[in-house]
C-alpha positions as CSV (number, residue, x, y, z in Angstrom):
1,M,46.9,122.7,135.9
2,T,43.9,120.9,136.2
3,R,43.2,117.5,134.5
4,S,40.2,118.9,132.0
5,R,43.5,120.5,130.0
6,A,44.9,116.6,129.8
7,Q,41.9,116.5,128.0
8,D,41.6,119.9,126.4
9,T,42.6,119.6,122.5
10,N,42.8,123.9,122.4
11,V,46.5,123.7,123.7
12,C,49.7,124.2,122.5
13,G,51.3,120.4,122.8
14,V,53.4,121.5,125.3
15,T,50.7,122.2,127.6
16,A,49.0,119.1,126.7
17,A,51.6,116.9,127.8
18,I,52.7,118.9,131.1
19,A,49.0,118.2,132.0
20,V,49.7,114.6,132.0
21,I,53.4,114.3,133.8
22,D,51.6,117.3,136.3
23,G,52.4,116.4,139.9
24,K,55.1,115.5,142.4
25,W,55.3,112.0,141.3
26,K,54.1,111.1,137.6
27,T,58.2,111.9,136.3
28,V,59.7,109.6,139.0
29,L,57.3,107.2,138.4
30,L,57.4,107.2,134.8
31,W,61.7,107.0,135.3
32,L,60.9,104.1,137.9
33,L,59.2,102.2,135.4
34,E,61.2,102.4,132.6
35,S,63.2,99.5,133.6
36,G,60.4,97.3,134.2
37,P,57.0,96.2,135.4
38,R,56.5,97.0,139.0
39,R,54.5,96.2,141.9
40,P,52.7,98.8,144.5
41,G,54.7,97.9,147.7
42,E,58.1,97.7,145.7
43,I,57.2,101.6,144.5
44,R,56.4,102.4,147.8
45,R,59.6,101.3,149.0
46,R,61.5,103.0,146.6
47,L,59.5,106.1,146.8
48,P,59.1,107.0,150.8
49,G,57.6,109.6,150.8
50,L,54.6,108.9,148.8
51,S,52.0,107.6,150.5
52,E,49.6,104.7,149.3
53,K,46.3,107.0,148.2
54,V,48.7,109.5,146.1
55,L,50.5,106.9,144.7
56,T,47.1,104.9,143.7
57,Q,45.4,108.3,142.4
58,A,48.5,109.1,140.3
59,L,48.7,105.2,138.9
60,R,44.9,105.4,137.9
61,E,45.4,108.8,135.7
62,M,48.4,107.7,134.3
63,E,46.5,104.4,133.3
64,A,43.9,106.5,131.9
65,D,46.0,109.0,129.9
66,G,47.6,105.4,128.5
67,L,50.9,105.8,129.7
68,V,50.2,103.0,132.2
69,H,49.3,99.5,131.8
70,R,47.7,97.6,135.2
71,E,47.9,93.5,135.0
72,V,46.6,91.7,138.0
73,H,47.7,88.3,138.4
74,E,45.4,85.3,139.8
75,G,46.4,83.8,142.8
76,L,46.2,84.2,146.4
77,P,47.3,87.0,147.1
78,L,46.5,88.5,144.0
79,K,49.1,90.5,142.3
80,T,49.1,94.0,140.4
81,E,51.9,95.0,138.5
82,Y,52.0,98.1,136.8
83,S,54.3,98.3,133.8
84,L,54.5,101.4,130.9
85,T,52.8,101.0,127.9
86,P,54.6,101.8,124.9
87,F,52.9,105.4,124.6
88,G,54.1,105.9,128.2
89,R,58.0,104.9,126.5
90,D,57.6,107.9,124.0
91,L,56.7,109.8,126.9
92,A,59.6,108.7,128.6
93,E,61.7,109.2,125.6
94,A,60.3,112.7,125.2
95,L,61.7,113.3,128.5
96,A,65.2,112.6,128.2
97,P,66.7,115.7,127.1
98,L,64.7,117.3,129.0
99,S,66.1,115.8,131.8
100,D,69.7,116.1,130.7
101,W,69.2,120.0,131.0
102,G,67.6,119.7,134.0
103,H,71.1,117.7,135.4
104,R,73.4,120.6,133.5
105,R,71.0,123.3,135.3
106,L,72.0,121.5,138.4
107,E,75.7,121.2,137.6
108,R,75.6,125.4,137.2
109,L,74.4,125.9,140.7
110,T,76.5,123.8,142.5
111,P,79.7,125.7,143.5
112,V,83.0,124.5,140.9
113,G,85.3,124.9,143.5
114,P,86.2,127.2,146.8
115,A,84.5,130.3,146.7
116,T,87.4,133.4,146.5
117,P,86.9,136.4,149.2
């Protein structure tokens, strides 16, 4: 899905929402930021497969979509923190039932007991 779909007013609401969270890392970033503000270095430590470039791009897109607030604290060195906006919290809450469904699906895929021949 392209970024332009996130701005297209002629698509259904689900498509518009998915366009905003499309990609490997955005839902994980939403989940991580739900518990409070995080610095980029902390995010990268918590998500080892996430490169600095991809993290920066995802956070910039999420900021442009109004999901994330970027705050730079003065001082040396500069300290940058990212947090969810109220709009981002709304999205995280809206995704909670989908997350629950996903966990139920994963439980169905897990064998319950020993396989019978």
